[in-house]
Residue, then its C-alpha position, 0 to 999 in steps of 0.5 A: m491554493n490547490y496548485i501548490p502541491a502539484i507544483y511542489f511535487s512536480l519539482l521534487t520528482l524532477y529533482l529526485l529523478k535527476i539525482r537518483g534516477i528511478d528508485a523508491s524515493t522518486y516513485i513516492s514523489f511521483i505518486y503525490m505529484a500525480t494525485s496533486v495534479l488530479a486534485v487540480g483536475i477536480d477544480v479544472m473539470d468543475l467536478n466538485p466546487n464545494l470540495v475545492t473550497f476546502a483547500s487552504l494555506l496552512p494544511t496545504i503547507l503541512y501536506c507538502l512538508l510532512l509528506t516530504l518527511f516520508i520521502v527523505p529517509v528512503v533517500l538517506v537509506d540508499f539501498n542501491s549504494y551497497e555492493g552486496l546483499m546478505f541473504s540467509s533466508k531462502k528456506f523461509v522465503r520458500v515456506l512463505i511462498y507456499i503459505y500464501f499460495f495455499s491461501f490463494v488456492s483455498y480462498m479461490l476454491a472456497y469463494y469461486g461461486d461468490l466471485k462468479f456471482i458478483l462479476s456476472y451480476g451486471d451492476f457493481a454500483e447497486l452491489k456497492n450501494l447495498a454494502y454502504e446501506g449495511d446489506a452487503y453480499q454475504l459470502t458462502t459459509y461452511p461447516t465449522v471444520i472448514e471455517l476453522i481452516l478458512y479463518p486464517v486463510r482470510i487473514i493471510v490473503n489481506s497481506s498478500v501484496i508482500m508476495i509482489f516484493v518476494f517475486l521481484y526479489n526472486i527474479t532480480f537476485l535469485k535463480e529460482k524455478w519459474w513455478i516458484n516465481a509464478m506461485a509468488l506472483l499469483s498469490s499476490t493477487s489474493v488481495i485483488v480477489v478480496g476486493m472483488l468480493q467486497v465490490d471494492r476498487s481500493t485493494t486493486f489500486f493498492w496492489v498496483l501501487l505496491l507493485g510499482l514500489a517493488v519495481a522501483t526498489f529493484w529497478n537499478q539492480m535488474s538486467v535488461k532481460i529481467k526488466s522485460t520479464a517483470i514488465g511483461f508479467s506485471a502488465t498482464l496482471i495490471l490489465a486484468a486488475a484495471s479492467y475490473a477497476l474500470s468496470v466498477t468505476k463505469d457503473r458507479f460514475e457514468e451517470r455523474d458529471g464528468g462520467s467515468e473519467g471524472g470518477i477516476v479524477m475524483y477518486l484519486g484527486q480528493p485526498y488532498y481536499h479532504f485532508c484540508e477539510i479535516w485539518d480545518y474543521y474536524p473537532a476530534p471527538d476522541g481527542i488524541t488516541t493511538k487507535s490508528l497507530f496500533t490498530s490491532f492492539h485497540k481491536f483485540i486488547l482494548k476492544d475500542f476499534e472496529g476497523g477503518t471504515d466503521y471508525q470513520v462512520e462513528m467519528g462522522l456521527k460524533s463530529n456531525m461531519d461528512l468525512g468523505v472517503f480518502y484523506t491520505h494516511l496523514g488525514s487518517f491519523m487526524l480521525s483518531a488523534g486530531n491535528f496532532g495525528p499527522f505529526m504522530i505518524s510522521i514521528a513514528y515513521i522517522l523514529v522506526f527508520y532511525l532505529v532500524f537503519k542507523e546500523s544497516e551496513v555490514v562489512q563482509i570479506v568476500q574473496g579477500k575484498k571488503i564488501r558493504c552489504f545490506p541485510f535482506e531482513k532490513l530490505m523487507i522492513l524497508y518495503h513494509l515501511l514504504c507501503i505507508p507513504v505509497v498507499g498513503c496517497i489514499t489512506y493508511y495502509y496498516e489501518n487494516y489490523y490483519v495487515e498490521i499483525l501479519a507485518y509483525v509476524v512475517i518480520a519477526a519470523l524472518y529474524f527467528f528462522k534465519e539460516d546458517d548458510m549465508q549468501i552474499l548476493n552481488m548488487r550492481k547497476w546494469a547498463 
């Protein structure tokens, strides 16, 4: 049974690679191929026989079919098929970079001592266990005036991965100054620092996943020189991030069966099995709710949602189940909406895609020639939407209500602060 997703997504990835080359749809399919292969690895390496027994036919079929629905829209909305990109937000993007870079610097200055202590502690496993027991490391507190500045900073850094998109967009299409691009790239790593302060690998992994998404999105528009630049910058940061993630993995898994390697396989291969487990056995104590779909609304207005981790613990107690850690974004919706949950997010995703992109083409006259153009604003919306299936191989990305709020704010501001000076940027595939 557990071989079905690996075979299915392998075939789908090869098919998409043949017809589309490297692009966002191929990348998303590749991610699920990789995690499905690792799910098989859990069985082959005999890492957790009890977990493997949860694989069953109906949730396996739904797992493959519903995840395919998250790939189909980006195949239909082919960004690379357009001849031009409409861009009238250069000042706004600059301001966005300044805001995120200021947040990065402020966050580093405020919590440098905490970061130094955690990285030099020597036992990540012990620190993480303390967090699980409710005795997590407490960050330095400051006088009220400084805390008033740090509060929005702590919110902003949660969504800093949008700067990955901005960085790659800049080096692909715009002749921006090198220091502007450096600011964008560095500020994107704020979320990695957040993860380090929480002794958490997930945010680092999400950053790597979303970097891959941005590269895949712009790959066919990059020159050979730009590709080498992007790969060089990215590789340096990925190595640094991977060093941290592997250190945490080593501390937490070296004493278990399979060692650190087995820990990585378990980490990335478990979502499929937990999805099957929740589908077959979870009683959905809350019934059908929208807590996962509108996290910030339930957090700040209805005040019945305290975040993904807290909600997971609450539902585990109510259902008398060990809900594991990861179960894809589809499984995350089952916690708050039962077996209707995976269909809820799938319907919402496809509906938003339809409403946003049903009229995405704009024809402009450039030098007497009609050019089919794709608006930059919709390109950024596309990236925000694709974050769902990309990070969804582990969990639901917008379950973090701060990330959800900032996505709304950035997209709304992008439309509100559009400039009159519009540019038509050429799009073409480079040999």
